[in-house]
C-alpha positions in Angstrom: 110.5 184.6 55.9 107.3 186.4 54.9 104.4 185.0 53.9 104.0 184.2 49.9 100.1 184.1 48.6 99.6 184.5 45.6 95.9 184.5 44.0 94.7 184.0 41.0 90.8 184.4 40.8 88.7 183.7 37.3 84.4 183.8 37.7 83.2 182.1 34.5 79.5 183.2 34.1 76.5 180.2 33.9 73.0 180.6 32.9 70.3 181.8 35.4 72.1 179.6 38.7 72.1 181.9 41.3 75.0 179.3 43.3 78.2 178.1 42.2 81.0 175.8 42.7 84.4 176.9 44.2 87.2 175.3 43.6 90.7 176.1 45.3 93.8 174.6 44.0 96.1 175.0 47.2 100.5 174.9 46.3 103.5 174.8 48.2 106.0 177.4 47.7 108.2 175.0 45.7 105.3 174.2 43.5 103.5 171.1 45.1 100.4 170.3 46.0 99.1 171.4 49.7 96.9 168.0 51.1 94.8 168.8 54.6 94.2 172.6 53.3 91.0 174.0 55.0 88.8 176.6 52.2 86.1 178.3 54.0 83.6 180.6 52.4 81.4 183.1 54.9 78.8 184.5 52.2 78.6 188.1 52.8 81.2 187.6 55.9 78.7 186.1 57.8 78.1 182.6 59.1 75.0 180.6 58.2 72.4 180.8 60.3 70.7 177.6 60.8 72.3 173.8 61.6 75.3 173.1 59.9 75.8 169.3 58.3 78.5 168.2 56.1 78.4 165.0 54.6 82.0 162.5 56.3 82.1 161.5 59.4 82.8 163.5 62.2 85.1 161.2 63.3 88.8 161.1 64.5 90.4 157.3 64.8 93.3 156.2 66.4 95.1 153.7 64.3 98.4 152.8 63.7 100.1 155.4 66.3 98.6 158.5 64.0 94.7 160.0 63.8 92.9 159.7 61.2 92.3 161.3 59.4 94.8 164.3 60.2 92.0 167.4 59.8 88.3 167.5 60.2 86.2 169.7 59.6 82.9 170.4 61.7 80.0 172.7 62.4 80.5 174.3 65.9 78.6 172.2 68.5 79.8 168.5 66.6 80.1 165.5 68.3 82.8 164.0 67.7 83.9 160.4 68.2 87.4 159.0 69.2 87.9 155.4 68.5 90.6 153.5 69.4 91.6 150.8 66.4 94.9 150.7 67.6 96.0 147.3 70.5 97.9 149.9 72.7 95.7 152.1 74.6 95.5 155.8 74.0 95.2 159.0 76.2 93.7 162.0 73.8 93.5 165.1 74.5 93.4 169.3 73.8 94.9 171.6 75.2 93.3 174.4 73.1 91.4 177.5 74.2 87.6 176.6 73.9 88.0 173.1 72.8 90.0 171.8 75.2 89.3 167.8 76.2 90.8 165.0 78.4 90.1 161.5 77.5 92.1 159.2 80.3 93.6 156.3 78.9 91.2 153.4 77.1 91.6 150.5 74.3 91.7 149.1 71.4 87.8 149.1 70.3 86.6 151.7 72.6 84.6 154.7 71.9 84.9 158.1 73.3 82.8 161.4 72.1 83.5 165.0 72.7 81.6 168.2 71.5 83.3 170.9 69.9 81.9 174.1 71.3 84.1 177.1 69.9 84.9 178.0 66.4 88.5 177.8 65.9 90.6 174.9 66.1 91.6 172.0 68.1 94.9 170.9 68.2 94.7 166.9 69.7 97.2 164.9 70.8 98.0 162.0 72.7 99.7 161.6 76.0 101.4 158.5 75.6 102.7 158.4 71.9 104.0 162.1 71.3 104.3 161.8 67.3 100.4 161.6 67.3 99.2 165.4 66.1 96.4 165.6 64.5 94.0 169.1 64.0 89.9 169.6 64.4 89.0 173.3 62.3 85.8 173.8 63.8 83.9 176.6 61.0 80.8 178.5 61.7 80.1 177.9 58.1 78.1 175.3 55.7 80.5 176.3 52.5 83.7 174.2 53.8 86.1 172.1 52.4 89.4 169.7 52.4 92.6 170.0 50.1 93.3 166.2 48.5 96.2 164.5 47.8 96.1 166.8 44.4 95.9 169.9 46.6 92.6 170.6 45.8 89.4 171.3 47.4 86.0 171.8 45.9 82.5 173.8 47.7 79.5 172.9 46.0 76.5 175.7 45.9 78.0 179.1 47.2 75.7 181.7 46.9 76.2 184.4 44.2 77.3 188.1 45.7 79.8 189.0 48.1 82.2 186.4 50.2 85.1 186.0 52.6 87.3 183.1 51.6 89.9 181.8 54.1 92.4 179.3 53.3 93.5 177.3 57.0 96.8 174.8 57.0 98.0 174.0 60.7 101.8 174.7 58.7 100.8 178.1 57.3 103.2 181.2 57.8 100.3 183.3 59.1 98.9 184.4 62.2 96.2 181.1 63.0 97.5 179.6 60.0 94.9 181.2 58.5 94.9 183.7 55.4 91.8 185.6 54.9 90.7 186.5 51.3 87.7 189.0 50.5 86.1 189.0 47.4 84.0 191.6 46.0 81.6 188.8 44.5 81.0 185.6 43.6 79.2 184.9 40.5 77.2 182.4 39.2 78.8 179.0 38.0 82.6 178.1 38.8 84.8 179.7 40.2 88.5 178.7 40.3 91.0 179.7 42.7 95.0 179.3 42.6 96.5 179.7 46.3 100.1 179.7 47.2 101.5 178.8 50.5 104.1 179.2 52.4 105.0 176.6 55.1 107.1 175.8 58.0 108.4 172.5 58.7 105.9 170.2 61.4 107.1 170.6 65.1 108.8 168.3 66.3 108.3 165.6 69.2 
């Protein structure tokens, strides 16, 4: 089915601030909130210069025979830890181009670390438990956020001016599971968007 995307964009001009916040609300075709959508902003359409640091931990735990979180955002070059909090052993891997790795069997309360060098996506799995699926979104911008249970993602301190916004979800019906939105300008103060995405069913294992 053709990707259905409905976009509403409104900029509320504030005072003399040179940066604002961007709030994106993500909905499915059924109108329900879509969690775990990654929203990125590239001011001027360019990567962020200099080191990028996010507030959340660069960590994907194995817990209750699943990956937690299901989607993690990290900057290119980040070291991601993979602690095993289960009482069974796991064998974690990714075949994704640029971010391939393999962590052979390791057990309870052991940890492994992997560097994510390439911008893109690392789809991760477990060689022992096929139902375990997760994703690491590797980005080149300091302006990124993930939608919460209400489908809302907020990015603070986005510079004024031209920008490219991308919305990614692992099950989005679109090339590279991503929708790119080119905006003429982001103004000072709060900006809000609502995006409706058509998602495919998760792959069965």
